N, C-alpha and C positions, 0 to 999 in steps of 0.2 A: 486803774490797772486793766490791761487787756490781755487776751490769751497770748498774743505774739510776744509781748514783753515778758510774760511769765515764762514762756518757752526759752527766751534768751537768758533769763535769770537761772532757770533750771540747767541750761547748758553750762553756765559759769560754775554752778555747783558740781555738775558732772566732771568738768575739767579739774576742779579741786579734788574730787574723789579719786580720779585717775592719778593725780599727783600724789595723793596720800598712799595709794597702793605702792607706787614706786618708792616713795619716801620710806615707808616702813620696811619694804623689802631690802632697800639699799642700806638703811641704818642697821638692820639686823646683821648684815654682812660686815659692816664697819665697826660694830661694837667691839671694844677691847677691854683688857684688864680683868681683875678677879671677878667682876660681875657680868662678864661677857655672856655666859650661858643664860643667865636670867634676863638680861637686856634683850638678847637676840630673841628669846622666847616671848617676851613682852611685845616687842615690835611685830613679830610674825603673827601673834595671836590677834592683832588688830586688823590684819589684812582681810580676813574673812568678812568682818563687819563692813569695811570700806568697799569690798567687792559687791556685797549685797546692796549697799547704798547706790553704788554706780549702776548696777543692773536695774534697780527700781527707777532711778532717774532716767536712764536711757529708754526704758519701756514707757514711762509716763510721757516723755517728750514725744515719742512716736504716737502714742495714743492721742495727744493733743494736736497732732498734725505737723510736728517738727522733725528735724533731722538731728540725731544725737551727735555731739562732737566726739572726735577721736583724739583730740589734742589735750594733753595734760599740761597744767600750769607748771612752771619750773619748780623744781624741788630746792628747798633751802639748803645751801651748802653748810656742812657741819663737819668738823674734824674730831671733836672730842665727844665723849658720851654725854657730858653736860650740854654741849651745844646741840646735840641731836635731840635730847629730851626737851630743851628749851624751844627748839623749832617745832617739835611735835605739839607741845603745849600751845604755842601760838596758832598753829593750824587748827587744832581742835576747838580752841576758843573762837576762832573766826567761823568755823563750821557751825558752832552752836548759835552764834549771832545771825549768820546767814539763813539757817533753817528756821529760826524764830521769825525772821522777816518773811521768808518764803511762805510759811504757814498763814501769815496774815494776808499775803497776796492771793493764796489759794482760796481763802475765805471770801476775799473781795470778788473773785470771779465765780463764786458759788460751788467750788469743788471741795466739798467737805471731806471726802475720802482722802484727797491729796493732803489737805490740811492736817488730818489726823496722822497720816503716815509721816509727814514732816515733823510733827510734834514728837512722834516716836524716835525719829532720827535726832532730834534735839536731846532727848533723853540719852541716847547712845553716845553722842558726841560730848555731852557734859559729863557723862560717866568716864569717858576716856580722859577728859581734862582733869577731873578730880584725881584719878589714879596717877596721872603723870605729875600733878602737883605734889602728891604724897611722896612719890619717888624723889622728886627734886628737893623736898623740904630739908632733908639732912644731907644732901649730896655735897661732898667737899667742893670748894671752889677751884 
């Protein structure tokens, strides 16, 4: 692992965080039905965490000598509340996996501070996953 490869990987993560901000914002607007207020609140509450992650990543990319991306990955299309929750769960699980790998990569280049921050982000993302799984557990098909 070299610093340039780590910067590229962090930019992929940043692109995913920018997508998550858009995803949560859009899904909050699209939520329907009797649970709309609770779902909209659930989605909007996640935006702040994703913004903090995006800002941290952008700052770290610059600190490492890179240029932060401004391009978000495409947001998964979803029409129903269940499809939105399922897409959110997939995105959070991917983020948990990616940040776990990124923490290993940060350790490999000797950046312990980055590794610790990424492990904190793993905690955040896995918590988001668990909460989404609990919502989906008894959600009607």
